[in-house]
C-alpha positions as CSV (number, residue, x, y, z in Angstrom):
1,M,1.6,15.0,36.8
2,Y,1.0,11.1,37.2
3,G,-1.7,9.1,38.8
4,K,-3.9,12.0,37.6
5,R,-7.6,10.8,36.9
6,K,-8.7,10.8,33.3
7,I,-11.9,12.7,33.2
8,N,-14.3,11.5,30.9
9,K,-15.3,13.5,28.0
10,I,-19.2,14.2,27.5
11,L,-20.9,15.2,23.7
12,I,-24.1,17.4,24.5
13,V,-25.8,17.9,21.5
14,D,-28.8,20.2,21.0
15,D,-29.7,23.2,19.3
16,S,-31.0,24.9,22.1
17,E,-28.5,26.4,24.0
18,M,-30.4,26.9,27.1
19,N,-30.4,23.1,27.6
20,R,-27.0,22.6,26.6
21,E,-26.4,25.1,29.8
22,I,-28.5,23.2,32.0
23,L,-27.0,19.9,31.6
24,S,-23.4,21.3,31.5
25,D,-24.2,22.8,34.9
26,M,-25.3,19.7,36.2
27,L,-22.5,17.6,34.6
28,D,-19.3,20.7,35.6
29,G,-16.8,19.3,37.5
30,Q,-17.2,15.9,36.9
31,Y,-16.6,16.0,33.3
32,E,-15.0,17.5,30.4
33,I,-18.2,19.1,28.5
34,L,-18.2,19.4,24.5
35,E,-20.8,21.2,23.0
36,A,-22.5,20.8,19.4
37,E,-25.9,22.5,18.4
38,N,-26.7,20.3,15.6
39,G,-25.8,17.1,13.9
40,I,-22.9,18.1,11.5
41,E,-21.3,19.8,14.3
42,A,-21.8,16.7,16.4
43,L,-20.0,15.0,13.4
44,H,-17.3,16.8,13.2
45,L,-16.2,16.7,17.1
46,L,-16.4,12.9,16.8
47,H,-14.2,13.2,13.7
48,T,-12.2,15.1,15.8
49,H,-11.9,13.3,19.2
50,G,-13.3,9.8,18.3
51,T,-13.4,7.4,21.1
52,E,-11.9,9.8,23.6
53,I,-15.5,11.0,23.9
54,S,-17.4,8.6,26.6
55,L,-20.9,9.7,26.6
56,M,-23.1,11.5,24.5
57,L,-26.4,13.3,24.8
58,L,-28.3,13.9,22.1
59,D,-31.5,15.8,20.8
60,I,-33.7,14.5,18.4
61,V,-35.1,17.5,16.9
62,M,-32.5,19.7,15.5
63,P,-32.2,21.7,12.3
64,R,-29.5,20.6,9.7
65,M,-28.8,16.8,10.9
66,D,-31.4,15.5,13.5
67,G,-30.6,13.0,15.9
68,F,-31.6,10.0,14.3
69,E,-29.1,11.0,11.3
70,V,-26.3,11.3,13.7
71,L,-26.7,7.6,15.2
72,A,-27.1,6.5,11.4
73,M,-23.9,8.0,10.7
74,M,-22.4,6.6,14.3
75,H,-23.4,3.4,12.7
76,K,-21.8,3.7,9.2
77,Y,-18.6,4.9,11.2
78,H,-18.7,2.7,13.9
79,W,-18.7,5.1,16.7
80,I,-22.2,3.6,18.0
81,E,-19.6,0.6,19.1
82,E,-17.5,2.2,21.5
83,I,-19.3,5.4,22.3
84,P,-23.0,5.2,24.4
85,V,-25.6,7.6,23.3
86,I,-28.1,8.9,25.7
87,M,-31.4,10.7,23.8
88,I,-32.6,14.0,25.7
89,S,-35.5,15.2,24.1
90,A,-39.4,16.2,24.7
91,E,-40.6,14.1,22.5
92,N,-42.0,11.0,24.3
93,A,-44.0,8.9,22.1
94,H,-43.5,5.3,21.9
95,S,-42.6,5.5,18.2
96,V,-40.0,7.8,18.9
97,V,-38.5,5.9,21.7
98,E,-38.5,3.1,20.1
99,R,-36.8,3.9,16.7
100,A,-34.0,5.7,19.3
101,Y,-33.1,2.5,20.9
102,E,-33.0,0.3,17.2
103,L,-30.9,3.3,16.0
104,G,-28.7,2.4,19.4
105,A,-29.2,4.6,22.1
106,V,-28.7,2.9,25.2
107,D,-31.2,5.1,27.6
108,Y,-33.6,8.1,26.8
109,I,-34.3,10.6,28.8
110,S,-37.3,13.1,29.1
111,R,-37.3,17.4,29.3
112,P,-37.7,19.0,32.2
113,F,-34.6,17.5,33.2
114,D,-34.5,15.8,36.7
115,E,-30.3,16.7,37.9
116,V,-30.7,13.5,39.5
117,I,-31.8,11.7,36.9
118,V,-29.6,12.8,34.3
119,C,-26.6,12.3,36.9
120,R,-26.9,8.7,37.8
121,R,-27.9,7.7,34.3
122,V,-24.5,9.3,32.7
123,V,-22.6,7.8,35.7
124,N,-24.6,4.6,35.4
125,T,-23.4,4.3,31.3
126,I,-20.5,5.5,31.6
127,M,-19.6,2.5,34.5
128,L,-21.3,0.1,32.1
129,Y,-19.8,0.5,29.1
130,S,-16.2,1.4,31.4
131,K,-16.5,-2.0,32.3
132,Q,-17.4,-3.6,28.6
133,K,-14.2,-2.4,27.8
134,Q,-12.3,-4.0,30.6
135,L,-14.2,-7.3,29.6
136,I,-13.0,-6.7,26.2
137,S,-9.3,-5.9,27.3
138,M,-9.5,-9.3,29.2
139,V,-10.9,-11.3,26.3
140,A,-7.9,-9.6,24.3
141,D,-5.3,-10.2,26.4
142,Q,-6.6,-13.8,26.8
143,M,-6.0,-13.9,22.9
144,Y,-2.9,-12.1,22.4
145,E,-0.7,-15.0,22.6
146,R,-2.2,-16.8,19.4
147,E,-2.6,-13.2,17.7
148,K,0.9,-13.4,18.3
149,S,1.3,-16.9,16.5
150,N,-1.0,-15.9,13.9
151,T,1.1,-12.6,13.3
152,L,4.4,-14.7,13.5
153,M,3.3,-17.2,11.0
154,V,2.1,-14.6,8.5
155,S,5.4,-12.9,8.7
156,I,7.9,-15.6,8.0
157,L,6.2,-17.4,5.5
158,S,5.2,-14.8,3.8
159,H,9.0,-12.9,3.8
160,I,10.5,-16.4,2.6
161,V,8.1,-15.7,-0.6
162,E,9.4,-12.6,-0.8
163,F,13.1,-13.3,-0.4
164,R,12.9,-16.1,-2.8
165,N,10.9,-13.9,-5.5
166,G,13.6,-11.1,-5.6
167,E,11.1,-8.4,-4.8
168,S,11.5,-5.3,-2.5
169,G,10.7,-6.9,0.8
170,L,7.8,-4.3,1.0
171,H,5.4,-6.1,-1.4
172,V,4.0,-7.9,1.8
173,L,3.8,-4.8,3.8
174,H,1.7,-3.0,0.6
175,I,-0.7,-5.5,0.4
176,S,-1.5,-5.7,3.7
177,T,-2.0,-1.7,4.0
178,M,-3.9,-1.2,1.2
179,T,-6.2,-4.4,1.7
180,E,-6.7,-2.9,5.4
181,M,-7.2,0.7,3.5
182,L,-9.7,-0.5,0.6
183,L,-11.7,-2.9,3.5
184,K,-12.5,0.2,5.8
185,R,-13.3,2.4,2.7
186,L,-15.6,-0.3,1.6
187,R,-17.3,-0.7,4.9
188,E,-18.0,3.0,4.6
189,K,-19.8,2.3,1.6
190,T,-22.1,-0.2,1.7
191,D,-23.2,-3.4,4.2
192,A,-23.0,-5.8,2.0
193,Y,-20.3,-7.4,3.7
194,P,-19.5,-8.6,7.1
195,L,-16.7,-6.3,7.9
196,N,-16.1,-5.5,11.6
197,N,-12.7,-4.1,12.9
198,A,-11.6,-7.9,13.7
199,Q,-12.2,-9.3,10.3
200,I,-10.4,-6.4,8.6
201,S,-7.7,-6.9,10.8
202,M,-7.8,-11.3,10.2
203,I,-7.7,-10.4,6.0
204,S,-5.5,-7.7,6.1
205,K,-2.8,-10.1,8.0
206,A,-4.3,-13.4,5.6
207,A,-3.6,-11.3,2.7
208,A,0.5,-11.6,3.6
209,F,-0.6,-15.5,2.3
210,H,-1.3,-14.6,-1.4
211,D,1.7,-15.9,-3.0
212,I,3.2,-18.3,-0.3
213,G,2.5,-20.8,-2.9
214,K,5.4,-19.2,-4.9
215,I,7.7,-21.2,-2.7
216,S,7.3,-24.4,-5.0
217,I,8.2,-22.1,-8.3
218,S,11.7,-22.5,-9.6
219,E,13.4,-19.1,-8.9
220,E,14.6,-19.5,-12.8
221,I,11.1,-18.8,-13.4
222,L,10.1,-16.4,-10.6
223,N,13.2,-13.7,-11.4
224,K,13.2,-14.4,-15.4
225,P,13.9,-10.9,-16.4
226,G,12.5,-11.3,-19.3
227,R,8.3,-12.5,-20.8
228,L,7.4,-15.9,-20.1
229,T,6.5,-18.7,-22.0
230,E,3.4,-20.0,-22.2
231,E,5.0,-23.5,-20.5
232,E,6.4,-20.9,-17.9
233,F,3.4,-19.0,-17.5
234,A,1.4,-22.4,-16.9
235,V,3.8,-23.3,-14.2
236,M,3.6,-19.8,-12.7
237,K,-0.5,-20.2,-12.7
238,T,-0.5,-23.3,-10.4
239,H,1.0,-21.3,-7.3
240,S,-2.4,-20.1,-6.4
241,A,-3.9,-23.7,-5.9
242,V,-0.1,-25.0,-4.4
243,G,-0.4,-22.3,-1.8
244,A,-4.6,-22.8,-1.0
245,D,-3.6,-26.6,-0.8
246,M,-0.7,-26.3,1.8
247,L,-2.3,-24.0,3.9
248,Q,-5.4,-26.8,3.6
249,N,-2.6,-29.3,4.4
250,L,-2.0,-27.4,7.8
251,P,-1.4,-29.9,10.3
252,L,-2.4,-27.7,13.6
253,H,-3.8,-24.7,12.7
254,K,-5.9,-25.2,8.8
255,E,-9.2,-24.6,11.2
256,E,-7.9,-21.1,12.4
257,P,-10.5,-18.8,10.8
258,L,-7.3,-16.6,9.8
259,V,-6.1,-19.6,7.7
260,K,-9.3,-20.5,6.1
261,V,-9.5,-17.0,5.0
262,A,-5.6,-17.5,3.9
263,Y,-7.3,-20.1,1.9
264,E,-9.7,-18.2,0.1
265,I,-7.1,-15.2,-0.7
266,C,-3.9,-17.5,-1.7
267,R,-6.7,-19.8,-4.2
268,W,-8.3,-17.1,-5.9
269,H,-6.6,-14.1,-5.5
270,H,-5.8,-13.9,-9.6
271,E,-9.6,-14.3,-10.4
272,R,-11.7,-11.6,-12.0
273,Y,-14.8,-10.3,-11.9
274,D,-15.4,-11.0,-15.4
275,G,-14.5,-15.0,-15.0
276,N,-11.3,-14.3,-17.2
277,G,-8.9,-15.0,-14.4
278,Y,-7.3,-18.3,-12.5
279,P,-7.5,-21.2,-11.5
280,D,-11.5,-21.9,-11.1
281,G,-12.7,-19.4,-13.5
282,L,-14.8,-17.5,-10.5
283,K,-17.0,-14.4,-11.9
284,G,-18.6,-11.3,-9.8
285,D,-19.2,-12.0,-6.2
286,E,-18.7,-16.1,-7.2
287,I,-15.0,-14.5,-5.5
288,P,-14.8,-14.0,-1.9
289,I,-14.3,-10.3,-1.4
290,S,-11.2,-10.9,0.5
291,A,-9.6,-12.3,-2.4
292,Q,-11.0,-9.8,-4.4
293,V,-9.4,-6.9,-2.4
294,V,-6.2,-8.2,-2.5
295,S,-6.4,-8.9,-6.4
296,L,-6.6,-5.2,-6.2
297,A,-4.2,-4.3,-3.6
298,D,-1.6,-7.0,-5.1
299,A,-2.5,-5.3,-9.1
300,Y,-1.8,-1.8,-7.8
301,D,1.5,-2.6,-5.8
302,A,3.2,-4.9,-9.1
303,L,2.6,-1.9,-11.3
304,I,4.5,0.7,-8.7
305,S,7.4,-1.7,-7.5
306,E,10.4,-2.5,-10.0
307,R,10.4,-6.2,-11.0
308,V,13.1,-8.4,-12.3
309,Y,11.0,-7.8,-16.0
310,K,10.0,-4.2,-15.7
311,K,10.4,-0.8,-14.3
312,A,8.2,0.6,-11.5
313,F,5.6,3.1,-12.8
314,S,4.2,6.0,-11.1
315,H,1.2,6.0,-8.6
316,E,-0.8,8.4,-11.4
317,K,-0.2,5.7,-14.1
318,A,-0.9,2.4,-12.2
319,M,-4.3,4.4,-10.9
320,R,-5.0,5.1,-14.4
321,M,-4.2,1.4,-16.3
322,I,-6.3,-0.5,-13.2
323,L,-9.2,2.2,-13.5
324,D,-9.5,1.7,-17.4
325,G,-9.1,-2.1,-17.0
326,E,-6.0,-2.9,-18.3
327,C,-5.1,-5.5,-15.2
328,G,-8.0,-6.9,-15.6
329,A,-12.0,-6.3,-14.5
330,F,-12.2,-5.9,-10.4
331,H,-15.6,-5.0,-9.0
332,P,-16.5,-1.9,-9.8
333,L,-17.6,-0.4,-6.0
334,L,-13.9,-1.2,-5.2
335,L,-12.7,0.5,-8.0
336,E,-14.3,3.8,-6.5
337,C,-13.2,2.6,-3.1
338,L,-9.4,2.6,-4.5
339,S,-10.2,6.1,-6.2
340,D,-11.5,7.4,-2.9
341,I,-8.3,6.7,-1.1
342,A,-5.5,7.2,-3.8
343,D,-4.0,10.4,-2.3
344,H,-3.8,8.6,0.9
345,I,-2.3,5.5,-0.9
346,Q,1.0,6.8,-1.2
347,E,2.1,8.3,2.4
348,E,0.4,4.9,4.1
349,L,2.3,2.8,2.2
350,T,5.9,4.8,3.5
351,M,4.6,5.3,7.2
352,N,3.9,1.6,8.2
353,S,6.7,-0.3,9.6
354,L,7.3,-4.4,9.6
355,S,6.4,-6.2,12.9
356,R,8.5,-8.5,14.8
357,A,8.7,-12.0,15.7
358,S,10.1,-14.2,18.6
359,E,13.1,-16.0,18.3
360,K,12.0,-19.3,19.0
361,E,9.0,-19.2,17.7
362,I,10.7,-18.3,14.6
363,H,12.8,-21.2,15.4
364,N,10.2,-23.8,15.3
365,I,8.5,-22.4,12.3
366,V,11.7,-22.6,10.6
367,E,12.2,-26.6,11.6
368,Q,8.9,-27.1,10.3
369,L,9.4,-25.2,6.8
370,L,12.5,-26.8,6.2
371,S,11.4,-30.0,6.4
372,H,9.6,-29.7,2.9
373,K,12.1,-30.4,0.1
374,E,11.5,-27.4,-2.0
375,L,13.0,-25.3,0.6
376,S,16.2,-27.2,2.2
377,S,18.2,-26.1,0.0
378,S,17.6,-22.2,0.1
379,N,20.5,-20.8,1.4
380,R,19.0,-17.4,1.1
381,T,16.0,-18.3,3.0
382,L,18.2,-19.2,6.4
383,S,20.2,-16.2,5.8
384,M,16.9,-13.8,5.5
385,L,15.3,-15.8,9.3
386,E,19.2,-15.2,10.6
387,E,18.6,-11.8,10.0
388,E,15.0,-11.8,11.8
389,R,17.1,-14.1,14.7
390,I,19.9,-10.7,15.1
391,K,17.3,-8.7,15.7
392,F,14.9,-9.9,17.5
393,Q,18.1,-10.6,20.0
394,F,19.1,-7.4,20.2
395,F,15.7,-5.9,21.1
396,S,14.7,-8.5,23.5
397,S,17.9,-7.0,26.2
398,I,16.1,-3.5,26.0
399,S,13.2,-2.4,28.0
400,S,12.1,1.4,28.6
401,E,14.6,3.1,26.4
402,V,14.6,5.2,22.9
403,Q,14.9,2.3,20.9
404,F,14.8,3.2,16.9
405,E,15.3,1.3,13.7
406,Y,16.8,2.9,10.2
407,T,16.4,2.0,7.1
408,V,18.9,3.2,4.0
409,I,16.3,2.3,1.0
410,P,13.7,3.4,1.8
411,S,15.4,6.3,4.2
412,M,13.0,6.1,7.0
413,L,13.6,6.2,10.8
414,S,11.2,4.2,13.2
415,L,10.5,4.7,16.7
416,S,9.2,2.8,19.6
417,E,6.1,4.3,20.7
418,W,7.7,5.1,24.2
419,A,10.6,6.7,22.5
420,A,8.5,9.1,20.4
421,E,6.6,9.9,23.1
422,K,9.5,10.8,25.3
423,I,11.5,12.7,22.4
424,G,8.2,14.6,21.5
425,I,8.4,13.8,17.5
426,P,6.4,11.1,15.4
427,H,7.3,7.2,15.4
428,C,7.9,7.1,12.3
429,L,10.2,9.6,10.0
430,V,10.5,9.5,5.7
431,N,13.9,11.0,4.8
432,P,15.2,11.5,8.9
433,E,17.5,13.7,7.7
434,K,16.0,16.3,6.1
435,N,13.1,16.3,8.6
436,P,13.1,19.7,10.4
437,Q,11.8,18.3,13.9
438,L,14.8,15.6,14.1
439,L,17.1,18.3,13.2
440,S,16.3,20.3,16.2
441,I,17.0,17.5,18.3
442,V,20.2,16.2,16.5
443,D,22.4,18.5,14.6
444,H,23.2,17.3,10.9
445,E,26.7,17.0,11.7
446,T,26.0,14.3,14.9
447,M,24.0,12.3,12.0
448,E,26.9,12.4,9.6
449,E,29.2,11.4,11.9
450,L,27.3,8.1,13.2
451,D,26.3,7.1,9.3
452,G,29.8,7.2,8.4
453,R,30.6,5.4,11.6
454,L,28.1,2.6,10.9
455,R,29.4,2.3,7.4
456,Q,32.5,1.5,8.1
457,T,31.3,-1.5,10.3
458,T,31.8,-5.0,9.1
459,P,29.1,-7.8,8.9
460,D,31.9,-9.6,11.9
461,S,32.1,-6.3,13.7
462,P,28.7,-4.7,13.5
463,I,28.6,-2.8,16.9
464,V,29.1,1.3,17.1
465,D,29.0,2.8,20.9
466,Y,28.5,6.5,20.3
467,E,28.4,9.4,22.8
468,V,25.2,12.1,21.6
469,E,23.9,14.7,22.8
470,L,20.3,15.6,22.4
471,K,18.2,18.9,22.6
472,I,14.7,17.2,24.3
473,Q,11.9,19.1,24.6
474,G,14.5,22.7,24.8
475,K,16.6,20.6,27.4
476,L,19.9,19.3,27.0
477,W,20.5,15.5,27.3
478,Q,23.6,13.6,27.0
479,G,23.4,10.1,26.0
480,R,25.0,6.9,24.6
481,M,24.2,5.3,21.3
482,V,24.7,2.0,20.8
483,C,23.8,0.5,17.4
484,R,24.4,-2.1,15.6
485,A,24.5,-2.1,11.4
486,L,22.5,-4.4,9.1
487,W,24.3,-5.8,6.2
488,T,22.5,-8.0,3.7
489,Q,23.2,-11.4,3.9
490,D,23.8,-12.1,-0.1
491,N,27.7,-12.7,-1.7
492,E,27.8,-8.7,-1.6
493,R,26.9,-7.6,1.8
494,K,25.5,-4.2,1.5
495,Y,24.5,-2.0,4.0
496,Q,21.0,-1.4,4.9
497,G,20.5,0.3,7.7
498,A,20.8,-0.1,11.7
499,I,19.0,-0.8,14.8
500,G,19.4,1.1,18.0
501,K,19.1,2.5,21.5
502,I,19.8,5.2,23.1
503,V,20.2,5.9,27.1
504,E,20.6,9.0,29.1
505,I,24.1,8.9,30.5
506,K,23.3,10.0,34.0
507,K,21.0,7.6,34.9
508,E,22.8,4.6,33.1
509,E,25.4,5.6,36.2
510,Q,23.5,6.0,38.7
511,E,22.4,2.2,38.2
């Protein structure tokens, strides 16, 4: 029901069933109560519900895992930053109370429980954290425009490099995704590096700049099908320093934290842990951790991707080559992290999608980029940017409708969050033509008919207007689908997918 107040979840962790029952009775009717009789069960519920939990009431003395150990694990997984903890215990010794506060508890309630005190402190703590989240949200809103610009810069610059380098169009996305995965796993394994969520996000975005210096390398060298000569390899190696210099010489944004991190990555992502990398021969922790992580992600994706000079290796072979040292030396702890996430890498790289950028901002950045003589004659770059502009124009005219994007290679259907929620399927589907969830909504014949019509379009006449019948949440739904076929901008002009929207016919007629 619309307008229904969200009920806060409270997790009560106590090995005494009687204590849990007493606290549940005190709070019953006001909150949704979750219970755990030890620390192990509490961690399981935290993994399941995450920040949906508004507050934890935590006993200290428990079998299997005590309250202090729970607090330590909450620190490890950064739950303590989002979920307030009130300790509940008969232990009133000063040292015990002090340790609880040192580990992140926000309050301490002694047994026996006083209902008025319990309820008041619970209410006050939840309200306090709620206000803090509101303040954080306000700050986030204020920073949104800056974040958009940063993301935009990353997207445009990195995609230009990919386009010139003859890569799949997914390399930058893969590097960013793997960087985030590796950093999160590294944070779980050690406190040696300052890696909060904001820093991980920034490093992941900055990773897209790692090869920006390649815009200075001739396409003859970049896309040479055979092995590079010593002289050609020497030229190729200059891209690290050139890219770093470009970022250092930005007239407006060089003091931005994102750009500073991008500089580190750009200059040193080809350094190796044993000192045998370039351009500066750094070794060990002389290399910033941002550059070390991107270096490992870059090595993996280069192995699993097809290049003009090689076929793609399998995931298994790529892992084996890296772990056996065939791609140079990496931080031993990062290699452990890579092994830990090995089973999830392929899934994550497939399921993520590319971000979009605004037309006006693209135009401004393009003008600056094209002022560089190295880029001024690149028709391919202009074509790539034109494709992004077309996509933006289409999506900017759409509001709360079912929006989607389909790519042929890889075969993937991406839905807007609103659309995914309305239809009741994940927002990203790999091999959608074989997905049983999607086939229960739209039949296979309709999908084939639409695909055929899109392939019959031309770059000059790319629009398909098509009536479709869907079965959404058990009910028939009459809709009108408007699609725009997307074609490559090269001489061959190959069909590569489509973007589109679906609107309900009845609703449209009423309007």
